[in-house]
C-alpha positions as CSV (number, residue, x, y, z in Angstrom):
1,M,-28.9,-57.4,17.4
2,P,-30.0,-56.5,14.0
3,R,-28.6,-53.7,11.8
4,F,-30.4,-52.3,8.7
5,V,-29.0,-49.9,5.8
6,D,-31.1,-46.9,5.3
7,I,-30.0,-43.3,3.0
8,Q,-31.2,-39.8,3.4
9,T,-30.6,-39.1,-0.6
10,N,-31.6,-35.2,0.1
11,F,-32.6,-32.2,2.8
12,S,-35.2,-30.9,0.2
13,T,-37.4,-30.2,3.5
14,G,-35.0,-27.9,5.1
15,E,-35.8,-27.8,8.9
16,L,-38.4,-29.6,9.9
17,D,-40.7,-27.9,13.0
18,P,-40.2,-30.1,16.2
19,L,-43.8,-30.1,16.5
20,L,-43.8,-32.5,13.8
21,R,-41.4,-35.1,15.5
22,A,-44.3,-37.5,15.4
23,R,-45.1,-37.4,12.1
24,I,-43.6,-40.1,10.6
25,D,-46.2,-40.8,7.8
26,L,-44.8,-37.7,6.2
27,A,-43.5,-37.9,2.8
28,Q,-41.4,-35.0,3.9
29,Y,-40.0,-36.2,7.3
30,N,-37.7,-38.3,5.5
31,N,-36.4,-35.6,3.7
32,A,-36.1,-33.1,6.2
33,L,-33.3,-32.1,9.0
34,A,-34.4,-31.3,12.8
35,K,-32.0,-28.1,12.7
36,A,-30.2,-26.5,9.8
37,T,-27.8,-23.6,10.9
38,N,-25.9,-21.7,8.7
39,V,-26.4,-23.7,5.6
40,V,-28.3,-22.8,1.7
41,V,-30.8,-26.1,0.4
42,Q,-29.9,-26.9,-3.1
43,P,-32.8,-27.5,-5.5
44,Q,-31.2,-30.9,-6.4
45,G,-31.4,-31.9,-2.4
46,G,-28.0,-31.2,-1.0
47,I,-26.7,-28.6,2.4
48,R,-24.5,-26.1,1.2
49,R,-22.6,-23.8,3.7
50,R,-24.4,-20.7,3.5
51,P,-22.2,-17.3,1.6
52,G,-19.7,-15.6,4.2
53,L,-20.3,-11.8,5.0
54,K,-18.1,-9.0,3.1
55,H,-17.4,-5.6,5.1
56,I,-18.6,-2.6,2.9
57,I,-19.2,0.0,5.1
58,E,-20.1,1.1,9.3
59,L,-22.9,3.1,9.2
60,P,-22.9,5.7,11.9
61,N,-23.9,5.3,15.7
62,T,-24.1,8.9,17.0
63,S,-26.8,11.3,17.3
64,T,-29.8,11.1,15.4
65,E,-28.3,10.0,12.5
66,S,-27.3,6.9,14.5
67,A,-28.4,3.7,12.8
68,S,-29.9,2.6,15.9
69,N,-32.7,4.7,15.5
70,G,-33.7,3.0,12.2
71,V,-32.2,1.4,8.9
72,R,-33.8,1.1,5.5
73,L,-32.1,-0.7,2.6
74,V,-34.1,-0.1,-0.7
75,P,-32.7,-1.6,-4.4
76,F,-32.2,0.6,-7.4
77,E,-31.7,-0.9,-11.0
78,F,-31.0,2.5,-13.2
79,S,-30.0,-0.2,-16.2
80,V,-28.6,-3.9,-16.6
81,D,-25.6,-2.5,-15.9
82,D,-26.1,-0.4,-13.6
83,S,-27.6,-0.8,-10.2
84,Y,-27.8,0.3,-6.6
85,M,-28.0,-0.8,-3.2
86,L,-29.5,2.4,-1.2
87,C,-29.3,2.7,2.3
88,F,-31.4,4.9,4.4
89,T,-31.0,6.5,8.0
90,H,-32.2,9.4,9.2
91,N,-32.0,11.9,7.0
92,R,-29.2,10.8,4.9
93,M,-29.3,8.3,2.0
94,Y,-26.0,6.2,1.4
95,V,-25.3,4.3,-2.2
96,I,-23.6,0.9,-2.5
97,K,-22.6,-0.6,-5.6
98,D,-21.2,-3.6,-6.9
99,G,-19.9,-3.8,-3.1
100,V,-18.5,-0.6,-3.3
101,Q,-19.9,2.7,-1.7
102,I,-20.0,5.9,-3.8
103,T,-18.5,9.1,-1.8
104,A,-18.8,12.3,-2.9
105,I,-22.0,12.5,-4.0
106,N,-23.2,15.3,-5.9
107,A,-19.1,16.6,-6.5
108,G,-20.0,17.5,-2.2
109,A,-17.6,16.4,0.7
110,N,-20.4,13.7,2.1
111,A,-20.6,10.8,1.1
112,Y,-24.5,10.5,1.4
113,L,-27.3,12.3,-0.4
114,T,-29.3,14.6,2.4
115,T,-32.8,13.2,2.3
116,T,-36.5,14.8,4.7
117,I,-36.9,10.9,5.4
118,T,-36.9,11.1,9.0
119,S,-35.7,7.2,10.9
120,A,-39.4,7.2,12.2
121,M,-40.2,6.6,8.7
122,L,-38.1,3.9,7.9
123,S,-39.7,1.0,8.8
124,Q,-43.1,1.8,6.9
125,L,-41.2,3.0,3.9
126,N,-42.6,2.2,0.6
127,W,-41.5,2.9,-3.1
128,T,-41.9,1.3,-6.4
129,Q,-39.2,2.4,-9.8
130,S,-39.4,3.2,-13.2
131,A,-36.3,4.1,-15.0
132,D,-34.1,6.3,-13.3
133,T,-36.9,7.9,-11.1
134,M,-37.7,6.1,-7.5
135,F,-41.0,7.1,-5.7
136,I,-41.0,7.0,-2.4
137,V,-44.3,7.4,0.6
138,H,-45.1,7.3,3.9
139,P,-48.2,8.3,5.6
140,D,-46.5,11.5,7.3
141,L,-44.3,12.2,4.4
142,A,-45.4,14.2,1.2
143,P,-44.7,12.1,-1.8
144,V,-41.0,12.5,-3.1
145,K,-38.6,11.1,-5.8
146,L,-35.5,10.3,-6.5
147,V,-33.9,10.5,-9.3
148,R,-30.5,9.1,-10.7
149,G,-28.4,11.6,-12.6
150,G,-25.5,11.1,-15.4
151,T,-23.3,9.3,-12.8
152,D,-22.8,6.8,-10.2
153,A,-22.4,9.5,-7.9
154,T,-25.2,11.8,-8.9
155,W,-28.6,12.0,-7.2
156,T,-31.5,13.9,-6.9
157,I,-34.4,13.7,-4.6
158,S,-37.4,16.6,-4.1
159,T,-41.0,16.0,-3.5
160,V,-43.3,15.0,-5.8
161,T,-45.0,18.0,-7.3
162,F,-48.7,16.9,-8.7
163,S,-50.6,18.9,-11.0
164,N,-54.5,17.7,-9.4
165,I,-54.9,16.0,-6.8
166,P,-58.2,14.3,-5.5
167,K,-60.7,15.6,-3.3
168,Y,-62.8,13.9,-0.6
169,A,-65.7,15.6,1.0
170,F,-64.2,14.9,4.4
171,T,-67.2,17.4,5.8
172,L,-69.8,17.5,3.3
173,V,-72.2,20.4,3.1
174,T,-75.3,20.4,0.7
175,T,-76.3,24.3,-0.2
176,V,-80.2,24.4,-1.9
177,P,-79.7,27.7,-3.5
178,T,-82.8,30.0,-2.1
179,A,-83.4,31.9,-6.1
180,G,-83.1,31.1,-9.7
181,T,-83.1,27.9,-12.0
182,L,-80.2,25.8,-13.3
183,T,-79.8,25.1,-17.5
184,P,-77.2,22.6,-18.6
185,S,-75.8,23.2,-22.1
186,A,-76.2,19.9,-22.9
187,V,-76.9,16.5,-21.1
188,A,-74.0,15.0,-20.7
189,G,-69.6,15.4,-21.1
190,N,-68.0,19.1,-20.7
191,I,-71.0,21.1,-20.5
192,T,-72.1,24.8,-19.0
193,L,-74.3,24.9,-16.1
194,T,-75.6,28.5,-16.2
195,S,-77.9,29.8,-12.9
196,G,-80.6,32.3,-13.0
197,S,-79.2,33.9,-9.5
198,A,-75.5,34.1,-8.4
199,A,-75.0,30.8,-6.8
200,F,-71.3,30.4,-7.8
201,S,-68.0,31.5,-6.6
202,A,-64.4,30.7,-7.5
203,G,-64.7,28.5,-4.5
204,S,-66.7,26.0,-6.3
205,V,-63.8,24.7,-8.4
206,G,-64.3,21.1,-6.9
207,Q,-67.3,21.1,-6.2
208,Y,-70.5,19.0,-7.4
209,V,-74.1,20.0,-8.1
210,N,-77.1,17.6,-8.3
211,A,-80.4,17.8,-10.2
212,S,-83.6,16.0,-9.7
213,P,-84.6,14.2,-11.2
214,Q,-81.0,12.9,-12.3
215,G,-78.2,14.4,-13.0
216,R,-74.9,15.3,-11.5
217,A,-71.5,17.3,-12.6
218,R,-68.5,18.2,-10.9
219,V,-67.2,21.5,-11.6
220,I,-64.0,22.2,-12.8
221,Q,-63.9,26.0,-14.1
222,Y,-65.5,29.2,-12.3
223,I,-66.6,31.8,-15.4
224,S,-69.0,34.0,-13.4
225,T,-71.4,33.9,-10.3
226,T,-74.1,32.5,-12.9
227,V,-71.7,30.5,-15.0
228,V,-69.3,27.3,-14.4
229,K,-68.0,24.4,-16.4
230,V,-68.7,21.3,-15.4
231,V,-68.2,17.8,-16.2
232,T,-70.7,15.3,-15.9
233,E,-70.8,12.2,-13.6
234,Y,-74.3,11.0,-14.7
235,P,-76.2,12.5,-17.1
236,F,-79.1,15.7,-16.7
237,F,-82.4,14.2,-17.6
238,D,-82.8,17.0,-20.9
239,T,-81.6,20.6,-21.4
240,S,-84.6,21.9,-19.8
241,A,-84.2,25.1,-17.1
242,I,-84.4,22.8,-13.6
243,A,-86.5,24.4,-11.0
244,Q,-85.5,26.3,-8.1
245,G,-85.3,23.2,-4.9
246,S,-84.8,20.8,-7.7
247,W,-80.8,21.4,-7.7
248,E,-77.9,21.4,-4.8
249,I,-74.4,22.0,-4.3
250,E,-72.1,19.9,-2.7
251,S,-69.0,21.8,-0.9
252,G,-66.4,20.5,2.1
253,Y,-64.4,18.5,-0.6
254,E,-60.4,19.2,0.4
255,D,-57.4,17.7,-1.2
256,V,-57.8,14.2,-0.1
257,W,-53.3,14.4,0.4
258,S,-51.6,17.1,2.9
259,S,-50.1,17.5,6.2
260,G,-53.2,17.5,7.8
261,K,-54.5,14.6,5.9
262,G,-51.9,12.1,5.5
263,W,-50.1,11.0,2.4
264,P,-50.1,7.8,0.8
265,R,-48.5,5.0,2.4
266,T,-47.8,2.7,-0.5
267,V,-47.3,3.0,-4.1
268,T,-46.9,0.9,-7.5
269,F,-46.8,1.5,-11.1
270,H,-48.8,-0.8,-12.9
271,E,-49.8,-0.8,-16.9
272,G,-49.2,3.2,-17.4
273,R,-50.7,4.5,-14.4
274,L,-49.1,5.6,-10.7
275,Y,-51.0,4.0,-8.0
276,F,-51.0,5.2,-4.6
277,G,-52.9,3.9,-1.9
278,G,-54.0,3.7,1.9
279,S,-54.1,7.6,3.0
280,K,-54.0,8.4,6.9
281,S,-57.7,9.6,6.5
282,R,-58.6,7.5,3.1
283,P,-56.8,4.4,4.8
284,S,-59.1,1.6,2.1
285,T,-58.9,3.7,-1.2
286,I,-56.2,3.6,-4.2
287,W,-55.8,6.3,-6.7
288,G,-54.5,6.1,-9.5
289,S,-53.0,8.6,-12.4
290,K,-53.9,9.3,-15.9
291,I,-52.2,6.8,-18.2
292,G,-48.7,8.3,-18.6
293,I,-49.2,11.6,-16.5
294,F,-48.1,10.8,-13.3
295,D,-48.7,13.8,-11.2
296,E,-52.3,13.9,-12.5
297,F,-54.5,12.4,-10.3
298,M,-58.5,14.0,-10.4
299,P,-60.9,12.6,-12.5
300,T,-62.2,14.4,-15.6
301,E,-64.5,12.6,-18.7
302,A,-64.5,8.9,-17.0
303,F,-62.5,7.7,-20.2
304,D,-60.5,5.0,-20.8
305,D,-57.2,7.1,-19.8
306,D,-58.4,8.6,-17.1
307,A,-57.6,8.8,-13.9
308,V,-59.3,6.2,-11.4
309,E,-59.9,5.7,-7.7
310,A,-62.1,3.5,-5.8
311,T,-62.2,2.1,-1.9
312,L,-62.2,-1.1,-0.2
313,D,-65.4,-1.6,1.0
314,T,-66.0,-4.0,3.0
315,S,-67.4,-5.3,7.1
316,S,-64.1,-4.5,8.6
317,L,-61.0,-2.1,8.8
318,N,-58.6,-3.1,5.3
319,V,-55.6,-0.8,5.8
320,I,-53.7,-0.7,2.6
321,V,-50.2,-1.5,3.2
322,D,-48.8,-2.8,0.0
323,M,-49.5,-3.1,-3.7
324,I,-47.9,-5.0,-6.5
325,S,-48.2,-5.4,-10.2
326,G,-48.1,-9.0,-11.2
327,R,-50.4,-10.9,-13.5
328,D,-53.1,-8.4,-11.8
329,L,-52.8,-5.4,-9.6
330,Q,-52.7,-6.8,-6.1
331,V,-53.6,-5.1,-3.0
332,F,-52.7,-6.0,-0.1
333,T,-53.9,-5.0,3.6
334,T,-53.6,-5.4,7.2
335,G,-56.9,-7.2,7.2
336,A,-57.5,-9.5,4.1
337,E,-56.1,-9.5,0.0
338,F,-57.9,-8.0,-2.8
339,Y,-56.8,-8.0,-6.4
340,V,-58.4,-5.7,-9.2
341,P,-60.3,-8.1,-11.7
342,Q,-58.9,-7.7,-15.5
343,S,-61.0,-9.6,-18.4
344,G,-58.5,-11.4,-20.5
345,T,-55.8,-8.5,-21.9
346,D,-58.4,-5.2,-20.5
347,P,-57.0,-2.7,-19.0
348,I,-58.3,-1.1,-16.0
349,T,-60.8,2.0,-16.8
350,P,-62.5,4.7,-14.7
351,L,-65.7,1.6,-15.1
352,T,-63.9,-1.3,-14.3
353,L,-61.7,-0.5,-11.3
354,T,-62.9,-2.8,-8.7
355,F,-61.7,-5.0,-5.9
356,K,-62.4,-8.7,-5.7
357,G,-61.3,-10.4,-2.3
358,V,-59.9,-13.8,-1.4
359,S,-58.3,-14.6,1.7
360,R,-58.8,-12.6,5.1
361,N,-55.2,-13.5,6.2
362,G,-53.7,-9.5,6.6
363,I,-50.4,-8.5,5.7
364,K,-47.7,-7.2,8.5
365,P,-47.3,-4.1,7.9
366,G,-43.4,-2.7,6.5
367,T,-42.5,-5.9,4.6
368,R,-42.4,-5.6,1.2
369,V,-44.4,-8.3,-0.7
370,Q,-42.2,-10.5,-2.9
371,S,-43.0,-11.6,-6.2
372,L,-42.3,-15.3,-7.1
373,E,-42.4,-17.2,-10.5
374,S,-45.8,-18.6,-9.9
375,G,-47.3,-15.9,-7.4
376,T,-47.0,-13.3,-4.5
377,V,-45.4,-14.2,-1.0
378,Y,-46.5,-12.5,1.9
379,I,-45.5,-12.9,5.7
380,Q,-48.8,-12.7,7.7
381,R,-50.1,-10.1,9.9
382,Q,-49.1,-11.3,12.9
383,G,-45.8,-12.4,11.7
384,K,-46.3,-15.8,12.6
385,S,-46.4,-17.7,8.9
386,I,-45.2,-16.9,4.9
387,N,-48.1,-17.1,2.5
388,E,-48.5,-17.5,-1.0
389,F,-51.3,-15.7,-2.9
390,L,-51.5,-17.4,-6.8
391,F,-53.7,-17.9,-9.3
392,S,-55.4,-20.7,-10.1
393,D,-56.5,-22.0,-13.7
394,T,-58.8,-24.7,-12.4
395,Q,-60.6,-21.7,-10.5
396,L,-59.9,-18.8,-12.7
397,T,-59.4,-16.7,-9.4
398,Y,-56.6,-16.4,-6.7
399,V,-56.1,-18.5,-3.6
400,T,-53.7,-18.1,-0.7
401,Q,-51.8,-21.3,0.7
402,R,-49.4,-21.3,3.4
403,I,-45.6,-22.4,2.3
404,S,-44.2,-21.8,5.8
405,L,-46.9,-24.5,7.3
406,L,-43.8,-27.3,8.0
407,S,-41.6,-24.4,9.6
408,G,-43.2,-21.9,11.3
409,H,-40.5,-21.8,14.1
410,L,-38.0,-20.3,12.1
411,L,-40.2,-17.2,12.0
412,K,-40.1,-15.2,15.3
413,A,-41.1,-11.7,14.9
414,P,-39.7,-11.3,11.0
415,T,-39.6,-7.4,10.0
416,R,-37.7,-7.6,6.4
417,M,-38.1,-9.7,3.9
418,A,-36.0,-10.3,0.5
419,L,-35.8,-12.6,-2.1
420,R,-33.2,-13.2,-4.3
421,R,-33.8,-15.2,-7.7
422,A,-32.2,-18.0,-8.9
423,N,-30.0,-17.4,-11.6
424,S,-28.5,-21.1,-12.3
425,T,-29.3,-24.4,-11.6
426,D,-28.0,-25.4,-8.7
427,E,-29.6,-23.0,-6.6
428,G,-33.3,-21.9,-5.9
429,D,-35.3,-18.6,-5.3
430,L,-34.1,-17.9,-2.2
431,L,-36.5,-16.0,0.3
432,L,-34.7,-14.5,3.6
433,M,-36.3,-12.8,6.3
434,V,-35.0,-10.9,9.0
435,N,-36.4,-11.9,12.7
436,D,-36.9,-9.1,15.7
437,T,-36.7,-11.5,18.4
438,D,-33.2,-13.3,18.3
439,G,-31.8,-10.9,15.5
440,T,-31.5,-14.3,13.0
441,M,-32.4,-14.6,9.7
442,A,-34.6,-17.5,8.2
443,A,-33.7,-18.8,4.9
444,F,-36.4,-20.4,2.5
445,S,-35.1,-22.1,-0.6
446,I,-37.3,-22.0,-2.8
447,M,-38.2,-23.8,-6.4
448,R,-42.1,-23.8,-7.2
449,S,-41.7,-26.3,-10.0
450,Q,-40.5,-28.4,-8.1
451,Q,-42.6,-28.3,-4.9
452,I,-39.5,-27.8,-2.9
453,T,-39.9,-25.3,-0.1
454,A,-36.3,-25.6,2.3
455,P,-36.0,-23.3,5.4
456,S,-32.8,-22.8,6.8
457,E,-31.7,-20.9,9.6
458,F,-28.7,-18.1,9.0
459,I,-26.8,-17.0,13.0
460,T,-24.4,-14.8,12.8
461,D,-21.9,-12.6,15.6
462,G,-24.4,-9.9,15.9
463,L,-27.8,-9.0,14.8
464,F,-29.1,-9.2,11.2
465,K,-31.4,-5.6,11.2
466,D,-32.1,-5.9,7.6
467,V,-32.1,-7.5,4.2
468,S,-32.3,-6.5,0.7
469,V,-31.3,-7.8,-2.9
470,D,-29.6,-5.9,-5.9
471,V,-30.6,-8.3,-8.7
472,T,-28.4,-10.9,-7.2
473,D,-26.6,-9.4,-4.6
474,I,-27.5,-9.7,-1.0
475,Y,-27.0,-7.1,1.5
476,A,-27.4,-6.9,4.9
477,V,-27.4,-4.5,7.7
478,I,-26.1,-6.2,11.2
479,K,-26.1,-5.0,14.8
480,R,-22.0,-6.4,16.5
481,T,-20.5,-5.5,19.4
482,F,-17.0,-5.1,19.6
483,N,-15.3,-4.5,23.3
484,S,-18.8,-3.5,24.7
485,V,-19.7,-1.1,21.5
486,D,-22.6,-1.9,19.6
487,R,-21.9,-1.0,15.8
488,Y,-23.7,-1.4,12.5
489,F,-22.4,-2.7,9.3
490,I,-23.5,-3.1,6.2
491,E,-22.2,-6.5,4.3
492,L,-22.5,-8.8,1.0
493,F,-23.4,-11.9,1.1
494,S,-20.6,-14.1,-1.0
495,F,-19.5,-17.4,-1.6
496,D,-16.1,-16.6,-2.2
497,R,-16.4,-15.0,1.8
498,F,-15.7,-18.1,4.3
499,T,-16.0,-15.8,7.6
500,D,-18.9,-12.9,8.3
501,C,-17.6,-9.1,8.9
502,A,-14.9,-10.4,6.4
503,F,-12.0,-8.1,5.6
504,V,-9.8,-9.1,2.7
505,G,-6.1,-8.3,0.7
506,G,-3.2,-9.2,-0.4
507,A,0.4,-9.4,0.6
508,A,0.7,-8.9,3.7
509,A,1.6,-9.9,7.0
510,T,-0.8,-8.3,9.1
511,A,-4.6,-6.8,9.0
512,T,-5.3,-3.6,10.2
513,S,-7.7,-1.1,10.8
514,L,-10.9,-4.0,11.8
515,P,-13.0,-3.1,13.7
516,H,-13.5,-6.5,15.6
517,V,-11.8,-5.1,18.7
518,A,-10.9,-8.0,21.5
519,K,-12.7,-10.6,18.9
520,A,-10.9,-13.6,17.7
521,L,-11.0,-13.8,14.2
522,N,-10.9,-17.2,11.4
523,V,-7.4,-16.4,9.5
524,I,-7.3,-17.2,6.1
525,C,-3.8,-17.3,4.1
526,D,-3.8,-18.0,0.4
527,G,-6.6,-20.3,1.0
528,V,-5.1,-22.3,4.0
529,P,-6.7,-21.4,7.4
530,Q,-4.4,-20.7,10.1
531,G,-4.9,-20.5,13.9
532,N,-7.6,-17.8,15.1
533,E,-6.0,-14.4,16.1
534,T,-7.3,-12.0,18.3
535,V,-7.8,-8.2,17.3
536,S,-5.7,-5.6,19.5
537,G,-7.4,-2.6,20.9
538,G,-5.4,-1.1,18.0
539,G,-7.5,-3.1,15.4
540,S,-5.3,-5.3,14.2
541,V,-4.2,-8.7,13.9
542,T,-0.6,-10.6,13.0
543,F,-0.8,-13.7,10.7
544,D,1.1,-16.9,11.5
545,R,2.5,-17.0,8.3
546,A,2.2,-14.4,6.1
547,S,0.3,-14.3,2.6
548,T,1.9,-14.2,-0.8
549,T,-1.1,-13.4,-2.7
550,S,-4.7,-13.3,-0.4
551,Y,-6.0,-13.0,2.8
552,E,-9.0,-12.9,4.6
553,V,-9.9,-12.4,7.9
554,G,-13.7,-12.1,9.5
555,L,-15.7,-13.5,12.3
556,P,-15.8,-17.6,12.4
557,F,-19.2,-18.8,12.1
558,T,-20.6,-23.2,13.1
559,V,-22.1,-25.0,10.2
560,Y,-24.8,-27.3,11.7
561,A,-27.5,-29.4,10.5
562,K,-28.7,-32.8,12.1
563,T,-31.2,-35.2,10.6
564,M,-34.5,-36.5,12.3
565,P,-34.3,-39.5,14.3
566,S,-33.9,-42.5,12.3
567,E,-37.4,-44.2,12.2
568,I,-37.0,-47.5,11.1
569,K,-40.5,-49.7,9.9
570,L,-40.8,-53.3,10.2
571,Q,-43.7,-55.4,10.1
572,T,-44.0,-55.3,13.6
573,G,-44.4,-51.9,13.5
574,S,-41.9,-48.7,14.0
575,R,-39.2,-48.5,16.3
576,I,-39.6,-45.3,18.4
577,G,-37.9,-46.0,21.7
578,F,-36.0,-48.3,21.2
579,K,-32.0,-48.1,22.0
580,R,-29.8,-47.8,18.6
581,R,-26.5,-47.0,17.6
582,I,-25.7,-45.6,14.1
583,V,-22.6,-48.2,13.0
584,E,-21.3,-46.6,9.9
585,I,-22.0,-43.2,7.6
586,N,-21.3,-43.0,4.0
587,A,-21.5,-39.3,3.4
588,L,-21.7,-38.1,-0.4
589,V,-19.8,-34.9,-0.5
590,D,-19.9,-32.4,-3.5
591,N,-16.7,-29.9,-3.8
592,T,-15.9,-30.2,-0.4
593,Q,-13.1,-29.4,1.9
594,H,-13.9,-29.6,5.4
595,L,-16.9,-32.3,7.2
596,A,-17.5,-33.7,10.5
597,L,-19.5,-36.0,11.1
598,N,-20.9,-36.6,14.8
599,Q,-18.0,-34.9,15.9
600,N,-16.1,-37.7,14.1
601,P,-13.6,-35.0,11.3
602,V,-14.2,-36.8,8.0
603,P,-10.3,-37.2,6.8
604,F,-9.5,-35.3,3.1
605,R,-6.2,-34.2,3.2
606,T,-3.9,-37.2,1.7
607,F,-0.1,-37.2,1.8
608,D,0.3,-37.5,-2.3
609,N,1.8,-34.5,-1.3
610,L,4.3,-33.2,0.5
611,L,3.6,-29.3,0.3
612,L,1.1,-29.6,3.4
613,D,1.0,-25.4,3.7
614,L,-1.1,-26.0,0.1
615,P,-4.8,-25.2,0.0
616,E,-7.0,-28.2,1.5
617,P,-8.3,-30.2,-1.7
618,T,-11.5,-30.6,-2.6
619,F,-13.1,-33.9,-2.8
620,T,-16.2,-35.1,-4.9
621,G,-17.7,-38.6,-3.7
622,S,-18.0,-41.0,-0.7
623,K,-16.7,-40.4,2.4
624,R,-17.1,-42.9,4.8
625,I,-16.9,-43.0,8.7
626,N,-17.3,-46.0,11.1
627,G,-16.6,-46.8,14.7
628,V,-19.1,-44.5,15.5
629,L,-20.0,-44.4,19.4
630,G,-22.7,-44.1,21.5
631,Y,-26.6,-45.1,21.2
632,S,-29.4,-43.8,22.0
633,R,-33.3,-43.4,21.5
634,E,-32.8,-41.2,18.4
635,A,-30.1,-41.7,16.3
636,S,-29.4,-38.9,14.6
637,I,-26.0,-37.5,12.6
638,E,-25.2,-34.6,13.2
639,I,-23.0,-32.3,10.4
640,S,-20.7,-29.5,11.3
641,Q,-18.0,-27.7,10.2
642,S,-16.0,-25.4,12.3
643,L,-13.5,-24.6,9.3
644,P,-13.5,-22.0,6.9
645,L,-13.9,-24.0,4.2
646,K,-15.7,-25.6,1.5
647,M,-18.8,-27.8,2.0
648,T,-21.5,-29.0,0.4
649,L,-23.3,-32.6,0.9
650,L,-25.4,-34.2,-1.2
651,G,-26.8,-37.2,0.9
652,L,-26.2,-39.9,3.6
653,E,-25.9,-43.6,3.8
654,Y,-25.9,-45.3,6.9
655,K,-26.4,-48.8,9.0
656,I,-28.0,-48.5,11.6
657,A,-28.2,-51.4,14.8
658,V,-31.5,-51.3,16.3
659,S,-32.2,-53.4,20.1
660,G,-35.5,-55.6,20.4
661,G,-35.5,-55.6,16.7
662,T,-37.3,-59.0,15.4
């Protein structure tokens, strides 16, 4: 029986879709994993144990304020030194800074800020921020602004007061005055119109005057029944009196945003303007404020710094659900993706605001788009793929490409998405998506400059409900069931933790006030794993040995990865279907304390130190496993870890025996 030596130098493809099992011709196949659970793929190609989850706070689970009715995490970056994770539930907002909850909000008795944001709004909430002010919108909510005051605990939230709201003729009425001429004081600009009869009233403000052969103006000030001030949108032919019957008044214009007509559903800042988009009554329109005046949206003189407005007039319904300021203003709708073209460094003006369509994928409402180093990523409307929206220098336009093509099976009705940008050379950008179907989390490690997109899956004892990133800190809301009671927690991913819903402390023999009633927890004292302990009805566990400096107790999670079936290619053809056995495995590891290969524990502890209760030493180098038993038609290597210890696997070299070879 011939033996062959093979090596998997990296795992940079991540978990591969089972539908690609036969594609041994793909270059990515040799770097892929059949399963990658609770691991993170590093840009250098290795896999690392995912970070544990540190317990931060428990959210209420009673009455309408219950997190079961809805929850939303929103990052708020006040300055370089001060950033926060905000958690919204029904009419409440909690504040977390550096993994610690801020209490006594506004010097009161509550650990939360009271808001008008209901639980029904949270799934479609949209926001943008500038300095200390965040604008929050929803189609059923008058836009509000959230402001951080002088301290971490000082917050105010209030309804935005607009100086002028754009108008729209929801029911257009055209009236031709029965008598009187119309005389413009000038042909264009801010001018005065004088009527030969009582044609105007105080309600004429916001109405339009049209003239023949040419001329259109919007009334901005009522002077008298015969005189109004207007701003021209199309110049008059001359200043001669326009005969009766050759001019008319358009009325029926209303505020485009109101309780009856709905409010904007998305918001962003771009080049000095505040943009709103996609109200209930005008779902395909965006409005931009005047430059630097974020409460003024009524166009006046059409100067370059004036307010802007444009509508996506296409053959299909495109409800604007998100916008982002990137190289250009990018607009994402339920049916397609658009951007506002800008020539060079020229800004957007009332005369240049137009839309250019790119693709017709559509975005899933409620999943905020995220900006990568090279483009923008979004979840497709049906939640079946992750697409990247990026500018092509060769085509001089934006293009869309599917980055989840090799791993679409990990997307199971995703509802939330967040991006943690890399801040060191041993990590890539980490794109996280919460799956509504089974409460798992898809984690894509991305380094676009190296064409690396490596997915894995995070699983915990519970259901992930939301995820968000505060600069570099990843927070998650998780629904857990303890002693048949559903409970909701905010937890923080941390490589310093090796368990989930982890509680930590110093020197102690017990841990108390634990929520994990009736659950068996991992116990780590002074860096050494102890025997698992079950939490009593009173919420406590007793350690096998008291800690002298530190302890960690939390829910265990299993690290598991499985290589793709080894496919030896010979001159006589492939060996798919032939029985084979992996004889020997050499694992290249870095800073690792525990690992098992094909259920065979890899030895790490040596007996050169007689104090066996010291922490497991870390090891970097190659570890060998011999005598691996078992023949199969799909010889794979299973990597697992059951103890809460460090693990980084860089690559695998293995010897394989194949029956029927030549």
